[in-house]
mmCIF file of the N, C-alpha and C atoms, coordinates in Angstrom:
data_MODEL
# 
_entry.id   MODEL 
# 
loop_
_atom_site.group_PDB 
_atom_site.id 
_atom_site.type_symbol 
_atom_site.label_atom_id 
_atom_site.label_alt_id 
_atom_site.label_comp_id 
_atom_site.label_asym_id 
_atom_site.label_entity_id 
_atom_site.label_seq_id 
_atom_site.pdbx_PDB_ins_code 
_atom_site.Cartn_x 
_atom_site.Cartn_y 
_atom_site.Cartn_z 
_atom_site.occupancy 
_atom_site.B_iso_or_equiv 
_atom_site.pdbx_formal_charge 
_atom_site.auth_seq_id 
_atom_site.auth_comp_id 
_atom_site.auth_asym_id 
_atom_site.auth_atom_id 
_atom_site.pdbx_PDB_model_num 
ATOM 1   N N  . MET A 1 1  ? 36.599 74.030 62.464 1.00 0.00 ? 1  MET A N  1 
ATOM 2   C CA . MET A 1 1  ? 37.346 75.249 62.635 1.00 0.00 ? 1  MET A CA 1 
ATOM 3   C C  . MET A 1 1  ? 37.974 75.662 61.309 1.00 0.00 ? 1  MET A C  1 
ATOM 4   N N  . ALA A 1 2  ? 37.534 76.749 60.813 1.00 0.00 ? 2  ALA A N  1 
ATOM 5   C CA . ALA A 1 2  ? 38.008 77.232 59.526 1.00 0.00 ? 2  ALA A CA 1 
ATOM 6   C C  . ALA A 1 2  ? 39.454 77.687 59.580 1.00 0.00 ? 2  ALA A C  1 
ATOM 7   N N  . ASP A 1 3  ? 39.920 78.133 60.748 1.00 0.00 ? 3  ASP A N  1 
ATOM 8   C CA . ASP A 1 3  ? 41.277 78.633 60.877 1.00 0.00 ? 3  ASP A CA 1 
ATOM 9   C C  . ASP A 1 3  ? 42.301 77.526 61.107 1.00 0.00 ? 3  ASP A C  1 
ATOM 10  N N  . GLU A 1 4  ? 41.859 76.287 61.147 1.00 0.00 ? 4  GLU A N  1 
ATOM 11  C CA . GLU A 1 4  ? 42.766 75.170 61.413 1.00 0.00 ? 4  GLU A CA 1 
ATOM 12  C C  . GLU A 1 4  ? 43.746 74.995 60.258 1.00 0.00 ? 4  GLU A C  1 
ATOM 13  N N  . ILE A 1 5  ? 45.029 74.833 60.605 1.00 0.00 ? 5  ILE A N  1 
ATOM 14  C CA . ILE A 1 5  ? 46.067 74.665 59.587 1.00 0.00 ? 5  ILE A CA 1 
ATOM 15  C C  . ILE A 1 5  ? 46.399 73.182 59.479 1.00 0.00 ? 5  ILE A C  1 
ATOM 16  N N  . HIS A 1 6  ? 46.409 72.679 58.269 1.00 0.00 ? 6  HIS A N  1 
ATOM 17  C CA . HIS A 1 6  ? 46.770 71.285 58.015 1.00 0.00 ? 6  HIS A CA 1 
ATOM 18  C C  . HIS A 1 6  ? 48.208 71.230 57.537 1.00 0.00 ? 6  HIS A C  1 
ATOM 19  N N  . ASP A 1 7  ? 49.036 70.547 58.265 1.00 0.00 ? 7  ASP A N  1 
ATOM 20  C CA . ASP A 1 7  ? 50.448 70.444 57.944 1.00 0.00 ? 7  ASP A CA 1 
ATOM 21  C C  . ASP A 1 7  ? 50.649 69.322 56.936 1.00 0.00 ? 7  ASP A C  1 
ATOM 22  N N  . SER A 1 8  ? 51.050 69.662 55.723 1.00 0.00 ? 8  SER A N  1 
ATOM 23  C CA . SER A 1 8  ? 51.282 68.643 54.698 1.00 0.00 ? 8  SER A CA 1 
ATOM 24  C C  . SER A 1 8  ? 52.768 68.431 54.445 1.00 0.00 ? 8  SER A C  1 
ATOM 25  N N  . THR A 1 9  ? 53.588 68.926 55.354 1.00 0.00 ? 9  THR A N  1 
ATOM 26  C CA . THR A 1 9  ? 55.032 68.724 55.210 1.00 0.00 ? 9  THR A CA 1 
ATOM 27  C C  . THR A 1 9  ? 55.388 67.290 55.578 1.00 0.00 ? 9  THR A C  1 
ATOM 28  N N  . ALA A 1 10 ? 56.639 66.932 55.384 1.00 0.00 ? 10 ALA A N  1 
ATOM 29  C CA . ALA A 1 10 ? 57.092 65.583 55.718 1.00 0.00 ? 10 ALA A CA 1 
ATOM 30  C C  . ALA A 1 10 ? 56.849 65.274 57.185 1.00 0.00 ? 10 ALA A C  1 
ATOM 31  N N  . ALA A 1 11 ? 57.042 66.270 58.048 1.00 0.00 ? 11 ALA A N  1 
ATOM 32  C CA . ALA A 1 11 ? 56.807 66.043 59.473 1.00 0.00 ? 11 ALA A CA 1 
ATOM 33  C C  . ALA A 1 11 ? 55.347 65.742 59.750 1.00 0.00 ? 11 ALA A C  1 
ATOM 34  N N  . GLY A 1 12 ? 54.484 66.357 58.984 1.00 0.00 ? 12 GLY A N  1 
ATOM 35  C CA . GLY A 1 12 ? 53.056 66.125 59.179 1.00 0.00 ? 12 GLY A CA 1 
ATOM 36  C C  . GLY A 1 12 ? 52.602 64.772 58.683 1.00 0.00 ? 12 GLY A C  1 
ATOM 37  N N  . THR A 1 13 ? 53.344 64.176 57.782 1.00 0.00 ? 13 THR A N  1 
ATOM 38  C CA . THR A 1 13 ? 52.949 62.888 57.217 1.00 0.00 ? 13 THR A CA 1 
ATOM 39  C C  . THR A 1 13 ? 53.951 61.788 57.546 1.00 0.00 ? 13 THR A C  1 
ATOM 40  N N  . ALA A 1 14 ? 54.807 62.037 58.507 1.00 0.00 ? 14 ALA A N  1 
ATOM 41  C CA . ALA A 1 14 ? 55.869 61.083 58.828 1.00 0.00 ? 14 ALA A CA 1 
ATOM 42  C C  . ALA A 1 14 ? 55.330 59.716 59.173 1.00 0.00 ? 14 ALA A C  1 
ATOM 43  N N  . LYS A 1 15 ? 54.210 59.675 59.876 1.00 0.00 ? 15 LYS A N  1 
ATOM 44  C CA . LYS A 1 15 ? 53.653 58.386 60.269 1.00 0.00 ? 15 LYS A CA 1 
ATOM 45  C C  . LYS A 1 15 ? 53.337 57.517 59.051 1.00 0.00 ? 15 LYS A C  1 
ATOM 46  N N  . GLU A 1 16 ? 52.848 58.138 58.007 1.00 0.00 ? 16 GLU A N  1 
ATOM 47  C CA . GLU A 1 16 ? 52.498 57.390 56.799 1.00 0.00 ? 16 GLU A CA 1 
ATOM 48  C C  . GLU A 1 16 ? 53.725 56.971 56.006 1.00 0.00 ? 16 GLU A C  1 
ATOM 49  N N  . ASN A 1 17 ? 54.849 57.679 56.206 1.00 0.00 ? 17 ASN A N  1 
ATOM 50  C CA . ASN A 1 17 ? 56.048 57.418 55.419 1.00 0.00 ? 17 ASN A CA 1 
ATOM 51  C C  . ASN A 1 17 ? 57.038 56.471 56.084 1.00 0.00 ? 17 ASN A C  1 
ATOM 52  N N  . ILE A 1 18 ? 56.742 56.023 57.277 1.00 0.00 ? 18 ILE A N  1 
ATOM 53  C CA . ILE A 1 18 ? 57.660 55.142 57.986 1.00 0.00 ? 18 ILE A CA 1 
ATOM 54  C C  . ILE A 1 18 ? 57.651 53.768 57.315 1.00 0.00 ? 18 ILE A C  1 
ATOM 55  N N  . PRO A 1 19 ? 58.811 53.292 56.893 1.00 0.00 ? 19 PRO A N  1 
ATOM 56  C CA . PRO A 1 19 ? 58.833 51.947 56.298 1.00 0.00 ? 19 PRO A CA 1 
ATOM 57  C C  . PRO A 1 19 ? 58.505 50.911 57.368 1.00 0.00 ? 19 PRO A C  1 
ATOM 58  N N  . THR A 1 20 ? 57.745 49.930 56.989 1.00 0.00 ? 20 THR A N  1 
ATOM 59  C CA . THR A 1 20 ? 57.361 48.898 57.947 1.00 0.00 ? 20 THR A CA 1 
ATOM 60  C C  . THR A 1 20 ? 58.033 47.584 57.585 1.00 0.00 ? 20 THR A C  1 
ATOM 61  N N  . MET A 1 21 ? 58.263 46.772 58.600 1.00 0.00 ? 21 MET A N  1 
ATOM 62  C CA . MET A 1 21 ? 58.823 45.446 58.376 1.00 0.00 ? 21 MET A CA 1 
ATOM 63  C C  . MET A 1 21 ? 57.684 44.529 57.956 1.00 0.00 ? 21 MET A C  1 
ATOM 64  N N  . SER A 1 22 ? 57.974 43.542 57.191 1.00 0.00 ? 22 SER A N  1 
ATOM 65  C CA . SER A 1 22 ? 56.932 42.603 56.802 1.00 0.00 ? 22 SER A CA 1 
ATOM 66  C C  . SER A 1 22 ? 56.491 41.819 58.030 1.00 0.00 ? 22 SER A C  1 
ATOM 67  N N  . ASN A 1 23 ? 55.259 41.459 58.045 1.00 0.00 ? 23 ASN A N  1 
ATOM 68  C CA . ASN A 1 23 ? 54.687 40.706 59.152 1.00 0.00 ? 23 ASN A CA 1 
ATOM 69  C C  . ASN A 1 23 ? 55.083 39.240 59.000 1.00 0.00 ? 23 ASN A C  1 
ATOM 70  N N  . PRO A 1 24 ? 55.778 38.662 59.971 1.00 0.00 ? 24 PRO A N  1 
ATOM 71  C CA . PRO A 1 24 ? 56.198 37.261 59.843 1.00 0.00 ? 24 PRO A CA 1 
ATOM 72  C C  . PRO A 1 24 ? 55.017 36.299 59.787 1.00 0.00 ? 24 PRO A C  1 
ATOM 73  N N  . MET A 1 25 ? 53.826 36.749 60.169 1.00 0.00 ? 25 MET A N  1 
ATOM 74  C CA . MET A 1 25 ? 52.654 35.883 60.138 1.00 0.00 ? 25 MET A CA 1 
ATOM 75  C C  . MET A 1 25 ? 51.991 35.862 58.757 1.00 0.00 ? 25 MET A C  1 
ATOM 76  N N  . ASP A 1 26 ? 52.426 36.744 57.842 1.00 0.00 ? 26 ASP A N  1 
ATOM 77  C CA . ASP A 1 26 ? 51.796 36.838 56.527 1.00 0.00 ? 26 ASP A CA 1 
ATOM 78  C C  . ASP A 1 26 ? 51.865 35.539 55.732 1.00 0.00 ? 26 ASP A C  1 
ATOM 79  N N  . ASN A 1 27 ? 52.959 34.811 55.812 1.00 0.00 ? 27 ASN A N  1 
ATOM 80  C CA . ASN A 1 27 ? 53.136 33.610 55.005 1.00 0.00 ? 27 ASN A CA 1 
ATOM 81  C C  . ASN A 1 27 ? 53.310 32.380 55.888 1.00 0.00 ? 27 ASN A C  1 
ATOM 82  N N  . ILE A 1 28 ? 52.676 32.380 57.044 1.00 0.00 ? 28 ILE A N  1 
ATOM 83  C CA . ILE A 1 28 ? 52.914 31.323 58.018 1.00 0.00 ? 28 ILE A CA 1 
ATOM 84  C C  . ILE A 1 28 ? 52.355 29.972 57.570 1.00 0.00 ? 28 ILE A C  1 
ATOM 85  N N  . HIS A 1 29 ? 51.365 29.976 56.720 1.00 0.00 ? 29 HIS A N  1 
ATOM 86  C CA . HIS A 1 29 ? 50.737 28.712 56.331 1.00 0.00 ? 29 HIS A CA 1 
ATOM 87  C C  . HIS A 1 29 ? 51.253 28.173 55.008 1.00 0.00 ? 29 HIS A C  1 
ATOM 88  N N  . GLY A 1 30 ? 52.095 28.936 54.320 1.00 0.00 ? 30 GLY A N  1 
ATOM 89  C CA . GLY A 1 30 ? 52.431 28.575 52.971 1.00 0.00 ? 30 GLY A CA 1 
ATOM 90  C C  . GLY A 1 30 ? 53.524 27.571 52.765 1.00 0.00 ? 30 GLY A C  1 
ATOM 91  N N  . ASN A 1 31 ? 54.551 27.559 53.579 1.00 0.00 ? 31 ASN A N  1 
ATOM 92  C CA . ASN A 1 31 ? 55.656 26.716 53.169 1.00 0.00 ? 31 ASN A CA 1 
ATOM 93  C C  . ASN A 1 31 ? 55.869 25.541 54.120 1.00 0.00 ? 31 ASN A C  1 
ATOM 94  N N  . VAL A 1 32 ? 56.432 24.494 53.588 1.00 0.00 ? 32 VAL A N  1 
ATOM 95  C CA . VAL A 1 32 ? 56.595 23.229 54.294 1.00 0.00 ? 32 VAL A CA 1 
ATOM 96  C C  . VAL A 1 32 ? 57.433 23.392 55.558 1.00 0.00 ? 32 VAL A C  1 
ATOM 97  N N  . GLU A 1 33 ? 58.463 24.212 55.483 1.00 0.00 ? 33 GLU A N  1 
ATOM 98  C CA . GLU A 1 33 ? 59.321 24.415 56.645 1.00 0.00 ? 33 GLU A CA 1 
ATOM 99  C C  . GLU A 1 33 ? 58.548 25.084 57.787 1.00 0.00 ? 33 GLU A C  1 
ATOM 100 N N  . ASP A 1 34 ? 57.712 26.064 57.457 1.00 0.00 ? 34 ASP A N  1 
ATOM 101 C CA . ASP A 1 34 ? 56.902 26.726 58.480 1.00 0.00 ? 34 ASP A CA 1 
ATOM 102 C C  . ASP A 1 34 ? 55.948 25.739 59.150 1.00 0.00 ? 34 ASP A C  1 
ATOM 103 N N  . ILE A 1 35 ? 55.315 24.918 58.354 1.00 0.00 ? 35 ILE A N  1 
ATOM 104 C CA . ILE A 1 35 ? 54.382 23.922 58.892 1.00 0.00 ? 35 ILE A CA 1 
ATOM 105 C C  . ILE A 1 35 ? 55.124 22.943 59.789 1.00 0.00 ? 35 ILE A C  1 
ATOM 106 N N  . SER A 1 36 ? 56.290 22.509 59.357 1.00 0.00 ? 36 SER A N  1 
ATOM 107 C CA . SER A 1 36 ? 57.086 21.581 60.147 1.00 0.00 ? 36 SER A CA 1 
ATOM 108 C C  . SER A 1 36 ? 57.531 22.222 61.466 1.00 0.00 ? 36 SER A C  1 
ATOM 109 N N  . ASN A 1 37 ? 57.900 23.498 61.417 1.00 0.00 ? 37 ASN A N  1 
ATOM 110 C CA . ASN A 1 37 ? 58.299 24.200 62.637 1.00 0.00 ? 37 ASN A CA 1 
ATOM 111 C C  . ASN A 1 37 ? 57.134 24.327 63.616 1.00 0.00 ? 37 ASN A C  1 
ATOM 112 N N  . LYS A 1 38 ? 55.952 24.624 63.083 1.00 0.00 ? 38 LYS A N  1 
ATOM 113 C CA . LYS A 1 38 ? 54.774 24.708 63.950 1.00 0.00 ? 38 LYS A CA 1 
ATOM 114 C C  . LYS A 1 38 ? 54.487 23.347 64.572 1.00 0.00 ? 38 LYS A C  1 
ATOM 115 N N  . ALA A 1 39 ? 54.572 22.297 63.772 1.00 0.00 ? 39 ALA A N  1 
ATOM 116 C CA . ALA A 1 39 ? 54.325 20.943 64.267 1.00 0.00 ? 39 ALA A CA 1 
ATOM 117 C C  . ALA A 1 39 ? 55.324 20.586 65.363 1.00 0.00 ? 39 ALA A C  1 
ATOM 118 N N  . SER A 1 40 ? 56.574 20.986 65.185 1.00 0.00 ? 40 SER A N  1 
ATOM 119 C CA . SER A 1 40 ? 57.597 20.725 66.207 1.00 0.00 ? 40 SER A CA 1 
ATOM 120 C C  . SER A 1 40 ? 57.258 21.424 67.517 1.00 0.00 ? 40 SER A C  1 
ATOM 121 N N  . GLY A 1 41 ? 56.762 22.643 67.409 1.00 0.00 ? 41 GLY A N  1 
ATOM 122 C CA . GLY A 1 41 ? 56.364 23.379 68.603 1.00 0.00 ? 41 GLY A CA 1 
ATOM 123 C C  . GLY A 1 41 ? 55.217 22.716 69.329 1.00 0.00 ? 41 GLY A C  1 
ATOM 124 N N  . TYR A 1 42 ? 54.221 22.247 68.573 1.00 0.00 ? 42 TYR A N  1 
ATOM 125 C CA . TYR A 1 42 ? 53.086 21.546 69.190 1.00 0.00 ? 42 TYR A CA 1 
ATOM 126 C C  . TYR A 1 42 ? 53.546 20.248 69.848 1.00 0.00 ? 42 TYR A C  1 
ATOM 127 N N  . LYS A 1 43 ? 54.446 19.530 69.176 1.00 0.00 ? 43 LYS A N  1 
ATOM 128 C CA . LYS A 1 43 ? 54.940 18.275 69.738 1.00 0.00 ? 43 LYS A CA 1 
ATOM 129 C C  . LYS A 1 43 ? 55.724 18.535 71.026 1.00 0.00 ? 43 LYS A C  1 
ATOM 130 N N  . ALA A 1 44 ? 56.499 19.604 71.055 1.00 0.00 ? 44 ALA A N  1 
ATOM 131 C CA . ALA A 1 44 ? 57.240 19.960 72.266 1.00 0.00 ? 44 ALA A CA 1 
ATOM 132 C C  . ALA A 1 44 ? 56.279 20.310 73.399 1.00 0.00 ? 44 ALA A C  1 
ATOM 133 N N  . THR A 1 45 ? 55.203 21.009 73.070 1.00 0.00 ? 45 THR A N  1 
ATOM 134 C CA . THR A 1 45 ? 54.199 21.358 74.074 1.00 0.00 ? 45 THR A CA 1 
ATOM 135 C C  . THR A 1 45 ? 53.559 20.107 74.652 1.00 0.00 ? 45 THR A C  1 
ATOM 136 N N  . ILE A 1 46 ? 53.239 19.160 73.788 1.00 0.00 ? 46 ILE A N  1 
ATOM 137 C CA . ILE A 1 46 ? 52.604 17.909 74.227 1.00 0.00 ? 46 ILE A CA 1 
ATOM 138 C C  . ILE A 1 46 ? 53.523 17.130 75.163 1.00 0.00 ? 46 ILE A C  1 
ATOM 139 N N  . SER A 1 47 ? 54.813 17.132 74.900 1.00 0.00 ? 47 SER A N  1 
ATOM 140 C CA . SER A 1 47 ? 55.740 16.326 75.700 1.00 0.00 ? 47 SER A CA 1 
ATOM 141 C C  . SER A 1 47 ? 56.290 17.054 76.928 1.00 0.00 ? 47 SER A C  1 
ATOM 142 N N  . ASN A 1 48 ? 55.968 18.332 77.083 1.00 0.00 ? 48 ASN A N  1 
ATOM 143 C CA . ASN A 1 48 ? 56.482 19.111 78.207 1.00 0.00 ? 48 ASN A CA 1 
ATOM 144 C C  . ASN A 1 48 ? 55.693 18.783 79.480 1.00 0.00 ? 48 ASN A C  1 
ATOM 145 N N  . PRO A 1 49 ? 56.340 18.241 80.509 1.00 0.00 ? 49 PRO A N  1 
ATOM 146 C CA . PRO A 1 49 ? 55.623 17.868 81.736 1.00 0.00 ? 49 PRO A CA 1 
ATOM 147 C C  . PRO A 1 49 ? 55.088 19.071 82.517 1.00 0.00 ? 49 PRO A C  1 
ATOM 148 N N  . ASN A 1 50 ? 55.557 20.275 82.212 1.00 0.00 ? 50 ASN A N  1 
ATOM 149 C CA . ASN A 1 50 ? 55.099 21.478 82.909 1.00 0.00 ? 50 ASN A CA 1 
ATOM 150 C C  . ASN A 1 50 ? 53.906 22.149 82.229 1.00 0.00 ? 50 ASN A C  1 
ATOM 151 N N  . THR A 1 51 ? 53.406 21.552 81.169 1.00 0.00 ? 51 THR A N  1 
ATOM 152 C CA . THR A 1 51 ? 52.295 22.124 80.426 1.00 0.00 ? 51 THR A CA 1 
ATOM 153 C C  . THR A 1 51 ? 50.972 21.584 80.957 1.00 0.00 ? 51 THR A C  1 
ATOM 154 N N  . LYS A 1 52 ? 49.972 22.477 81.057 1.00 0.00 ? 52 LYS A N  1 
ATOM 155 C CA . LYS A 1 52 ? 48.642 22.075 81.519 1.00 0.00 ? 52 LYS A CA 1 
ATOM 156 C C  . LYS A 1 52 ? 48.041 21.057 80.553 1.00 0.00 ? 52 LYS A C  1 
ATOM 157 N N  . ASP A 1 53 ? 47.207 20.171 81.085 1.00 0.00 ? 53 ASP A N  1 
ATOM 158 C CA . ASP A 1 53 ? 46.554 19.160 80.247 1.00 0.00 ? 53 ASP A CA 1 
ATOM 159 C C  . ASP A 1 53 ? 45.692 19.803 79.161 1.00 0.00 ? 53 ASP A C  1 
ATOM 160 N N  . SER A 1 54 ? 45.001 20.893 79.498 1.00 0.00 ? 54 SER A N  1 
ATOM 161 C CA . SER A 1 54 ? 44.144 21.557 78.504 1.00 0.00 ? 54 SER A CA 1 
ATOM 162 C C  . SER A 1 54 ? 44.979 22.127 77.358 1.00 0.00 ? 54 SER A C  1 
ATOM 163 N N  . THR A 1 55 ? 46.161 22.613 77.678 1.00 0.00 ? 55 THR A N  1 
ATOM 164 C CA . THR A 1 55 ? 47.054 23.147 76.644 1.00 0.00 ? 55 THR A CA 1 
ATOM 165 C C  . THR A 1 55 ? 47.600 22.016 75.783 1.00 0.00 ? 55 THR A C  1 
ATOM 166 N N  . LYS A 1 56 ? 47.910 20.890 76.418 1.00 0.00 ? 56 LYS A N  1 
ATOM 167 C CA . LYS A 1 56 ? 48.377 19.725 75.655 1.00 0.00 ? 56 LYS A CA 1 
ATOM 168 C C  . LYS A 1 56 ? 47.300 19.234 74.701 1.00 0.00 ? 56 LYS A C  1 
ATOM 169 N N  . GLU A 1 57 ? 46.051 19.219 75.162 1.00 0.00 ? 57 GLU A N  1 
ATOM 170 C CA . GLU A 1 57 ? 44.944 18.785 74.296 1.00 0.00 ? 57 GLU A CA 1 
ATOM 171 C C  . GLU A 1 57 ? 44.810 19.715 73.095 1.00 0.00 ? 57 GLU A C  1 
ATOM 172 N N  . ASN A 1 58 ? 44.917 21.016 73.347 1.00 0.00 ? 58 ASN A N  1 
ATOM 173 C CA . ASN A 1 58 ? 44.841 21.975 72.249 1.00 0.00 ? 58 ASN A CA 1 
ATOM 174 C C  . ASN A 1 58 ? 45.988 21.750 71.264 1.00 0.00 ? 58 ASN A C  1 
ATOM 175 N N  . ALA A 1 59 ? 47.182 21.512 71.772 1.00 0.00 ? 59 ALA A N  1 
ATOM 176 C CA . ALA A 1 59 ? 48.342 21.266 70.903 1.00 0.00 ? 59 ALA A CA 1 
ATOM 177 C C  . ALA A 1 59 ? 48.134 19.995 70.072 1.00 0.00 ? 59 ALA A C  1 
ATOM 178 N N  . LYS A 1 60 ? 47.532 18.954 70.683 1.00 0.00 ? 60 LYS A N  1 
ATOM 179 C CA . LYS A 1 60 ? 47.253 17.722 69.928 1.00 0.00 ? 60 LYS A CA 1 
ATOM 180 C C  . LYS A 1 60 ? 46.285 17.998 68.782 1.00 0.00 ? 60 LYS A C  1 
ATOM 181 N N  . GLU A 1 61 ? 45.245 18.790 69.067 1.00 0.00 ? 61 GLU A N  1 
ATOM 182 C CA . GLU A 1 61 ? 44.265 19.130 68.029 1.00 0.00 ? 61 GLU A CA 1 
ATOM 183 C C  . GLU A 1 61 ? 44.915 19.934 66.904 1.00 0.00 ? 61 GLU A C  1 
ATOM 184 N N  . MET A 1 62 ? 45.752 20.901 67.267 1.00 0.00 ? 62 MET A N  1 
ATOM 185 C CA . MET A 1 62 ? 46.414 21.721 66.255 1.00 0.00 ? 62 MET A CA 1 
ATOM 186 C C  . MET A 1 62 ? 47.392 20.889 65.422 1.00 0.00 ? 62 MET A C  1 
ATOM 187 N N  . LEU A 1 63 ? 48.088 19.969 66.068 1.00 0.00 ? 63 LEU A N  1 
ATOM 188 C CA . LEU A 1 63 ? 49.010 19.095 65.345 1.00 0.00 ? 63 LEU A CA 1 
ATOM 189 C C  . LEU A 1 63 ? 48.245 18.226 64.346 1.00 0.00 ? 63 LEU A C  1 
ATOM 190 N N  . GLU A 1 64 ? 47.107 17.718 64.755 1.00 0.00 ? 64 GLU A N  1 
ATOM 191 C CA . GLU A 1 64 ? 46.285 16.911 63.835 1.00 0.00 ? 64 GLU A CA 1 
ATOM 192 C C  . GLU A 1 64 ? 45.793 17.747 62.657 1.00 0.00 ? 64 GLU A C  1 
ATOM 193 N N  . LYS A 1 65 ? 45.427 19.006 62.905 1.00 0.00 ? 65 LYS A N  1 
ATOM 194 C CA . LYS A 1 65 ? 44.983 19.890 61.817 1.00 0.00 ? 65 LYS A CA 1 
ATOM 195 C C  . LYS A 1 65 ? 46.100 20.131 60.808 1.00 0.00 ? 65 LYS A C  1 
ATOM 196 N N  . LEU A 1 66 ? 47.340 20.118 61.299 1.00 0.00 ? 66 LEU A N  1 
ATOM 197 C CA . LEU A 1 66 ? 48.481 20.301 60.399 1.00 0.00 ? 66 LEU A CA 1 
ATOM 198 C C  . LEU A 1 66 ? 48.815 19.032 59.625 1.00 0.00 ? 66 LEU A C  1 
ATOM 199 N N  . GLY A 1 67 ? 48.263 17.891 60.054 1.00 0.00 ? 67 GLY A N  1 
ATOM 200 C CA . GLY A 1 67 ? 48.525 16.636 59.358 1.00 0.00 ? 67 GLY A CA 1 
ATOM 201 C C  . GLY A 1 67 ? 49.200 15.594 60.219 1.00 0.00 ? 67 GLY A C  1 
ATOM 202 N N  . GLY A 1 68 ? 49.253 15.826 61.525 1.00 0.00 ? 68 GLY A N  1 
ATOM 203 C CA . GLY A 1 68 ? 49.870 14.845 62.424 1.00 0.00 ? 68 GLY A CA 1 
ATOM 204 C C  . GLY A 1 68 ? 51.339 14.660 62.110 1.00 0.00 ? 68 GLY A C  1 
ATOM 205 N N  . GLU A 1 69 ? 51.787 13.430 62.136 1.00 0.00 ? 69 GLU A N  1 
ATOM 206 C CA . GLU A 1 69 ? 53.203 13.124 61.872 1.00 0.00 ? 69 GLU A CA 1 
ATOM 207 C C  . GLU A 1 69 ? 53.613 13.496 60.445 1.00 0.00 ? 69 GLU A C  1 
ATOM 208 N N  . ASP A 1 70 ? 52.656 13.574 59.535 1.00 0.00 ? 70 ASP A N  1 
ATOM 209 C CA . ASP A 1 70 ? 52.969 13.944 58.151 1.00 0.00 ? 70 ASP A CA 1 
ATOM 210 C C  . ASP A 1 70 ? 53.299 15.431 58.007 1.00 0.00 ? 70 ASP A C  1 
ATOM 211 N N  . ALA A 1 71 ? 53.070 16.218 59.068 1.00 0.00 ? 71 ALA A N  1 
ATOM 212 C CA . ALA A 1 71 ? 53.346 17.654 59.008 1.00 0.00 ? 71 ALA A CA 1 
ATOM 213 C C  . ALA A 1 71 ? 54.839 17.953 59.105 1.00 0.00 ? 71 ALA A C  1 
ATOM 214 N N  . PHE A 1 72 ? 55.626 16.981 59.533 1.00 0.00 ? 72 PHE A N  1 
ATOM 215 C CA . PHE A 1 72 ? 57.059 17.203 59.705 1.00 0.00 ? 72 PHE A CA 1 
ATOM 216 C C  . PHE A 1 72 ? 57.792 17.038 58.384 1.00 0.00 ? 72 PHE A C  1 
ATOM 217 N N  . MET A 1 73 ? 58.781 17.930 58.151 1.00 0.00 ? 73 MET A N  1 
ATOM 218 C CA . MET A 1 73 ? 59.605 17.803 56.950 1.00 0.00 ? 73 MET A CA 1 
ATOM 219 C C  . MET A 1 73 ? 60.382 16.509 57.024 1.00 0.00 ? 73 MET A C  1 
ATOM 220 N N  . LYS A 1 74 ? 60.496 15.866 55.928 1.00 0.00 ? 74 LYS A N  1 
ATOM 221 C CA . LYS A 1 74 ? 61.256 14.613 55.872 1.00 0.00 ? 74 LYS A CA 1 
ATOM 222 C C  . LYS A 1 74 ? 62.686 14.937 55.448 1.00 0.00 ? 74 LYS A C  1 
ATOM 223 N N  . ASN A 1 75 ? 63.646 14.514 56.240 1.00 0.00 ? 75 ASN A N  1 
ATOM 224 C CA . ASN A 1 75 ? 65.049 14.680 55.883 1.00 0.00 ? 75 ASN A CA 1 
ATOM 225 C C  . ASN A 1 75 ? 65.453 13.425 55.124 1.00 0.00 ? 75 ASN A C  1 
ATOM 226 N N  . ASN A 1 76 ? 65.805 13.606 53.888 1.00 0.00 ? 76 ASN A N  1 
ATOM 227 C CA . ASN A 1 76 ? 66.135 12.453 53.055 1.00 0.00 ? 76 ASN A CA 1 
ATOM 228 C C  . ASN A 1 76 ? 67.581 12.030 53.155 1.00 0.00 ? 76 ASN A C  1 
ATOM 229 N N  . GLY A 1 77 ? 68.308 12.547 54.140 1.00 0.00 ? 77 GLY A N  1 
ATOM 230 C CA . GLY A 1 77 ? 69.679 12.129 54.353 1.00 0.00 ? 77 GLY A CA 1 
ATOM 231 C C  . GLY A 1 77 ? 70.691 12.810 53.470 1.00 0.00 ? 77 GLY A C  1 
ATOM 232 N N  . LYS A 1 78 ? 70.276 13.781 52.682 1.00 0.00 ? 78 LYS A N  1 
ATOM 233 C CA . LYS A 1 78 ? 71.186 14.481 51.787 1.00 0.00 ? 78 LYS A CA 1 
ATOM 234 C C  . LYS A 1 78 ? 71.638 15.816 52.346 1.00 0.00 ? 78 LYS A C  1 
ATOM 235 N N  . GLY A 1 79 ? 71.344 16.073 53.633 1.00 0.00 ? 79 GLY A N  1 
ATOM 236 C CA . GLY A 1 79 ? 71.773 17.307 54.256 1.00 0.00 ? 79 GLY A CA 1 
ATOM 237 C C  . GLY A 1 79 ? 70.964 18.519 53.848 1.00 0.00 ? 79 GLY A C  1 
ATOM 238 N N  . GLU A 1 80 ? 69.776 18.296 53.351 1.00 0.00 ? 80 GLU A N  1 
ATOM 239 C CA . GLU A 1 80 ? 68.939 19.420 52.927 1.00 0.00 ? 80 GLU A CA 1 
ATOM 240 C C  . GLU A 1 80 ? 68.145 19.980 54.065 1.00 0.00 ? 80 GLU A C  1 
# 
């Protein structure tokens, strides 16, 4: 349609100008604390008596992929 008007005002481009929050999943694999938190979640799933066996098995596999018991942050007793 040749008569179509394209709105290039701020209202017409508002969707592109909306600031977005960073995605919390962007850096999920990078830091030791994140890995330890994920490992804690898997361990909680494994020990939860209300969790299906298939879900527990998946959590065990994911925990092993993270490094098993080595995936947990070590607290050296200095309050860190």
